[in-house]
C-alpha positions in Angstrom: -70.1 185.7 -155.1 -69.1 182.4 -153.7 -71.7 181.2 -151.2 -70.4 179.4 -148.2 -72.4 176.5 -146.7 -71.3 177.3 -143.2 -72.9 180.8 -143.1 -76.4 181.1 -141.9 -78.7 183.0 -144.3 -81.5 185.5 -143.7 -84.8 185.2 -145.6 -85.9 188.5 -147.2 -88.6 189.6 -149.5 -88.7 192.8 -151.5 -90.2 194.2 -154.6 -87.8 194.4 -157.6 -89.1 196.3 -160.6 -92.6 195.6 -159.5 -92.2 191.9 -158.9 -91.9 190.3 -155.4 -88.6 188.6 -154.8 -88.1 186.1 -151.9 -84.5 185.0 -151.3 -82.2 183.7 -148.6 -79.2 186.0 -148.3 -76.0 185.9 -146.3 -75.7 188.7 -143.7 -72.7 190.3 -145.5 -74.1 189.8 -149.1 -74.3 193.1 -151.0 -77.4 194.2 -152.9 -75.2 194.7 -156.0 -74.2 191.0 -155.9 -77.7 189.8 -155.3 -79.2 191.8 -158.2 -76.4 191.2 -160.7 -75.3 187.6 -159.9 -78.4 186.0 -158.4 -81.2 187.8 -160.2 -79.3 188.4 -163.5 -80.0 192.1 -163.9 -76.8 193.7 -165.1 -77.9 197.3 -165.6 -76.5 198.1 -162.1 -72.7 198.3 -162.5 -69.8 197.4 -160.3 -67.1 200.0 -160.4 -65.6 201.7 -157.3 -67.1 199.5 -154.5 -66.8 202.5 -152.1 -69.9 204.6 -153.0 -68.1 207.4 -154.9 -68.8 206.8 -158.6 -72.6 206.3 -158.9 -72.4 203.4 -161.4 -74.3 201.1 -159.0 -77.1 203.6 -158.3 -80.5 202.2 -158.0 -83.7 203.4 -156.3 -84.9 202.1 -153.0 -88.4 203.4 -152.2 -87.7 206.1 -154.8 -84.4 207.3 -153.2 -81.0 206.8 -154.9 -78.9 204.2 -153.1 -75.4 202.8 -153.9 -75.8 199.1 -154.3 -72.1 198.5 -153.8 -72.3 199.4 -150.1 -75.9 198.3 -149.3 -76.4 195.0 -147.7 -79.1 192.9 -149.4 -81.1 192.5 -146.1 -81.4 196.2 -145.8 -84.0 196.3 -148.6 -86.3 193.8 -146.8 -90.0 194.8 -147.4 -88.9 197.7 -149.6 -89.2 198.6 -153.3 -86.2 198.5 -155.5 -86.0 199.9 -159.1 -83.2 199.2 -161.5 -82.8 200.5 -165.0 -84.4 197.3 -166.3 -87.6 198.3 -164.6 -87.8 201.9 -165.7 -89.4 201.3 -169.1 -93.2 201.1 -169.0 -94.4 198.0 -170.9 -91.6 198.4 -173.4 -91.9 202.2 -173.8 -88.8 204.0 -172.7 -89.0 206.5 -169.9 -88.6 210.1 -171.0 -85.1 210.2 -169.3 -84.0 207.2 -171.4 -85.4 208.8 -174.6 -83.7 212.1 -173.8 -80.3 210.4 -173.2 -80.6 208.8 -176.6 -81.9 212.0 -178.4 -79.4 214.3 -176.8 -76.3 212.0 -176.8 -76.1 211.9 -173.1 -73.7 208.9 -173.1 -70.7 207.4 -174.8 -69.8 204.0 -173.5 -73.0 203.7 -171.5 -71.4 202.2 -168.4 -72.5 205.1 -166.1 -75.8 205.7 -167.9 -78.1 203.5 -165.8 -76.9 205.2 -162.6 -77.2 208.6 -164.1 -80.7 208.0 -165.3 -81.9 206.6 -162.0 -80.3 209.3 -159.9 -81.9 212.0 -162.2 -85.2 210.2 -161.9 -85.1 210.5 -158.2 -84.3 214.2 -158.5 -87.1 214.9 -161.0 -89.6 213.0 -158.9 -88.8 215.3 -156.0 -88.2 218.5 -158.0 -89.7 218.4 -161.5 -88.2 221.7 -162.6 -84.7 221.9 -161.2 -82.3 224.6 -162.2 -79.1 223.6 -163.9 -77.2 224.3 -160.7 -79.6 222.2 -158.6 -79.2 219.4 -161.1 -75.4 219.6 -161.0 -75.4 219.6 -157.2 -77.7 216.5 -157.0 -75.7 214.6 -159.6 -72.3 215.2 -158.1 -72.0 211.6 -156.9 -72.4 210.2 -160.5 -69.1 210.1 -162.4 -68.7 209.8 -166.2 -65.2 209.0 -167.3 -65.9 209.3 -171.0 -67.6 212.6 -171.5 -67.8 216.1 -170.3 -71.1 216.4 -168.5 -72.7 218.9 -170.9 -74.7 216.3 -172.9 -75.7 214.5 -169.7 -77.0 217.8 -168.2 -78.8 218.7 -171.5 -80.4 215.2 -171.6 -81.8 215.5 -168.0 -83.0 219.1 -168.5 -84.8 218.1 -171.8 -86.4 215.2 -170.0 -87.5 217.4 -167.2 -89.1 219.8 -169.6 -90.8 217.0 -171.5 -92.1 215.4 -168.3 -93.4 218.6 -166.9 -95.2 219.5 -170.1 -96.7 216.0 -170.3 -97.9 216.2 -166.7 -100.0 219.3 -167.3 
């Protein structure tokens, strides 16, 4: 995004993947642009720009949010998680492992949004039915695959995560 010197900025601080970020943002600056262009994290994708595809999904305080329609200042004093912050000290999250193991992706463009949206669901409902999963994930579009492998991946991760938690 081209920054204009005549526009007054707003100071914000928020936690991104566990690290405090302090920035000056323009009032109209999108969270997607701040994370991708200013902070260099490219796992969050730009696609539709109108909150219908899910490629820009990230988690704000554990809830899925479309970064393409969220103003950066709206995450002031909040916690943001991108796909880059999901692995724990280099160890993949069970959802990431399941997507690899079960072939839950082809080109991978939508995968970060799929994984983060499904993480939000599993954090809230660790044992969803397939219908609940499909309903929750309806806002995440994959243009390469049928959704069978994606659903299988998420269900396998849910099973692994619930057996590990016991």
